[in-house]
C-alpha positions in Angstrom: -12.8 48.0 129.0 -11.2 46.6 131.8 -10.8 43.1 131.4 -9.8 43.9 127.7 -6.8 46.2 128.9 -5.6 43.3 131.5 -5.9 40.6 128.3 -4.2 42.8 126.3 -1.2 43.7 129.2 -1.1 39.5 129.8 0.2 39.2 125.8 2.4 41.6 126.3 4.0 40.3 129.6 4.3 36.7 128.4 5.7 38.4 124.7 8.4 39.9 126.9 9.0 36.8 128.8 9.5 35.0 125.1 12.5 37.7 123.7 15.8 36.8 123.7 18.1 38.0 125.7 20.6 40.9 124.8 23.0 39.9 123.2 27.2 40.2 125.7 29.0 42.5 125.1 31.4 41.8 122.3 35.1 40.7 122.8 37.4 43.7 121.5 39.6 42.0 118.3 43.5 42.0 119.1 46.5 42.1 116.1 48.8 38.9 116.4 52.4 39.5 116.7 54.3 41.6 113.2 57.8 39.6 112.4 60.5 41.3 113.7 62.5 42.6 111.3 65.6 40.5 110.2 67.2 43.0 107.8 69.8 45.8 109.0 68.4 49.3 109.1 72.4 49.6 107.5 71.3 47.1 104.4 67.8 49.3 103.6 70.1 53.2 103.6 73.0 51.4 101.7 70.8 48.8 99.1 72.9 45.9 99.6 70.3 44.0 98.0 72.8 41.0 97.4 72.4 39.0 100.2 71.4 35.0 100.8 68.8 32.7 101.6 68.3 32.7 105.4 69.8 29.2 105.9 66.8 27.9 107.7 65.1 29.0 103.8 67.9 28.1 101.9 67.7 24.4 103.0 63.8 24.0 102.7 64.1 24.7 99.1 67.2 21.8 98.7 64.4 19.4 100.2 61.7 20.3 97.8 64.0 19.4 95.0 64.9 16.6 96.1 61.4 15.6 96.3 61.8 17.0 92.5 57.7 19.0 93.8 58.0 22.5 93.6 59.1 25.1 97.2 55.0 26.6 95.9 53.6 23.7 96.4 55.8 23.0 100.2 54.3 24.1 102.9 57.3 24.0 104.9 58.6 26.2 102.6 55.7 28.9 102.3 55.7 28.7 106.4 58.7 29.5 106.8 58.4 32.0 103.9 55.8 33.5 105.2 57.4 34.1 109.0 60.1 36.9 107.0 59.4 40.5 107.9 58.0 42.5 105.0 61.9 44.1 104.1 63.4 40.8 104.1 60.2 40.0 101.4 61.0 42.5 99.2 64.8 41.9 99.3 63.1 38.4 99.0 61.7 38.8 95.6 65.2 41.2 94.5 67.4 38.6 94.4 64.7 35.8 92.9 64.1 38.8 90.1 67.5 39.4 89.7 68.0 36.1 89.6 65.9 34.9 86.7 67.0 38.1 84.8 70.6 37.3 84.9 69.6 33.1 83.8 70.6 32.0 79.9 73.2 34.8 79.8 70.8 37.9 80.3 73.1 40.9 80.6 70.1 43.7 82.9 70.1 42.5 86.2 67.8 45.3 86.0 63.9 44.0 83.9 62.3 41.2 82.6 61.7 40.1 79.6 58.8 38.0 78.7 60.4 34.9 78.0 62.1 36.0 81.9 59.1 37.0 83.0 57.1 34.0 82.0 58.5 31.8 83.4 59.1 33.4 87.1 55.5 32.7 86.8 55.1 29.7 85.4 58.2 28.5 88.4 54.9 29.9 90.3 52.1 27.5 89.3 50.8 31.0 88.9 50.0 30.4 85.4 47.5 27.8 83.5 46.6 27.9 79.6 42.6 26.6 81.6 42.9 28.8 84.4 42.4 32.4 86.0 45.6 33.4 84.1 46.9 32.2 81.1 50.3 32.9 78.7 48.5 35.4 76.4 47.1 37.4 79.2 50.2 37.0 80.6 51.9 38.9 77.9 48.9 41.5 78.1 49.9 42.1 81.3 54.0 41.9 81.3 55.3 45.8 82.0 56.6 47.1 85.2 57.5 44.2 87.7 55.7 44.9 91.4 52.9 46.3 89.0 52.0 43.1 87.0 52.0 41.4 90.2 49.3 43.5 91.3 47.5 42.1 88.5 48.0 38.9 88.7 47.0 39.3 92.9 44.0 39.9 91.4 43.4 37.4 88.8 44.1 34.8 91.2 41.9 37.1 94.3 45.3 37.1 96.2 47.6 39.5 98.6 50.2 40.7 96.9 51.5 39.3 99.3 50.7 35.7 98.6 52.1 35.7 95.2 55.4 37.2 96.6 55.6 33.7 98.8 55.6 32.1 96.5 58.3 33.5 94.1 61.0 34.1 97.2 59.5 30.1 97.8 60.4 29.3 94.5 64.5 31.1 94.3 66.3 31.8 91.8 66.3 29.9 88.8 69.5 26.7 89.5 72.4 27.8 87.5 74.4 24.6 88.2 71.5 21.9 88.1 73.8 18.8 85.2 70.6 17.9 83.9 68.9 20.7 82.5 73.1 22.2 81.1 72.9 19.2 79.2 69.4 20.0 77.6 71.1 23.1 77.2 73.3 21.0 74.8 71.0 19.4 73.0 68.9 22.7 72.4 71.9 24.1 71.3 72.7 21.0 69.2 69.6 21.1 67.2 69.1 24.9 66.7 72.3 25.2 65.1 72.0 22.4 62.9 72.3 23.1 59.4 72.5 26.9 59.9 76.6 28.2 60.8 75.6 30.6 63.5 76.5 30.2 67.4 73.4 30.4 68.7 70.0 29.8 67.6 66.6 29.4 68.1 63.9 26.3 67.6 61.4 26.1 64.7 59.0 24.2 64.0 60.8 21.5 62.2 63.4 21.5 64.7 61.4 20.9 67.5 60.0 18.4 66.2 62.8 16.6 65.0 64.3 16.7 69.0 60.8 15.5 70.5 60.9 12.8 67.7 64.6 11.7 67.9 64.1 10.9 72.2 61.0 8.8 70.8 58.4 11.7 72.4 56.6 12.1 69.2 55.4 9.7 66.8 52.0 9.4 65.1 49.1 7.5 66.5 50.3 8.2 69.8 49.7 10.7 72.3 52.2 13.3 71.0 51.1 13.9 67.4 52.8 15.9 65.4 49.1 18.2 65.3 49.5 18.1 69.3 53.2 19.3 68.6 52.4 21.7 66.6 50.1 22.8 69.3 52.2 23.3 72.2 54.8 23.8 69.9 52.3 27.8 68.8 51.0 28.1 72.4 54.9 28.6 73.2 56.3 30.6 71.1 56.2 34.7 71.7 53.5 36.7 69.6 54.6 37.7 66.7 57.9 35.6 66.5 58.4 31.8 65.1 61.2 30.6 67.1 62.1 29.3 71.1 64.4 30.4 73.0 65.2 28.1 75.3 63.9 28.7 78.7 60.0 27.9 75.9 61.9 25.1 75.0 61.5 24.0 78.8 57.8 25.6 78.7 56.7 23.5 76.4 58.8 20.5 77.6 56.7 21.1 81.0 53.3 20.4 78.5 54.4 16.8 77.4 54.5 15.1 81.0 51.0 15.0 81.2 50.1 13.7 77.7 53.0 11.0 78.1 52.0 10.3 82.0 55.2 10.7 82.9 57.3 13.0 84.6 59.2 16.2 83.3 62.6 14.5 84.7 62.3 11.7 82.6 61.4 13.7 79.7 64.5 15.5 79.9 66.2 12.7 80.4 65.7 10.8 77.0 66.4 14.5 75.1 69.3 14.1 76.5 70.3 10.5 75.9 69.3 10.5 72.5 71.2 13.7 72.1 71.9 16.2 69.0 70.4 15.6 66.0 72.4 12.1 64.4 
């Protein structure tokens, strides 16, 4: 009996020597520094939202535009946006919201219609037909702006702040871009061709005629008539048969992938071709 006890005790002692040491006490976590407020209490209290972008952010937006890239994909711009405090981020989001609400002659700075809502998401790179948020889902979640952004963040599995940061980094749409202004004149000329109206939108035949005149549409090429029809169908608003100017720009963004060229080159060819002959 004593012999068995000694053997068991020896085994227990050997096992205790092999046991791992107790874990070290965990280090206490620390929070990073919070961004210091850059918006004054008077501005917040009086709701003076019409504030210009911070100088560094404005310069970064200009650099991204010169490089021909989306500012939402520019590391320098996103670094500056992520340094904004929550109040400045909301003011920036309000600035973008009102900028897109007013583009193209929008009269209500307090509301976005579906084309402008879609345009701001596409500018931020948050809409892709083969991605987690295609156009049909954008239309489905259209509603109050902030509430809709929550749906966007869930679809992309991002924090709401990250979605807001991308929108603020994009900034309001360019109002004075000469190429965009010339393209709008070409669009208006094709849209009103043969019509006794001052303002109109592109229907399917005029969309095809516009591309064909610029040499972008021909059978047997990368953009045939059937593919042009597919692009038109994807971008036309639900229940409508006409392309507004913002939907026209969305449709043009799909042309470079077929021609393996840049969007600016596509726009330049349309401007060079001019209105209907």
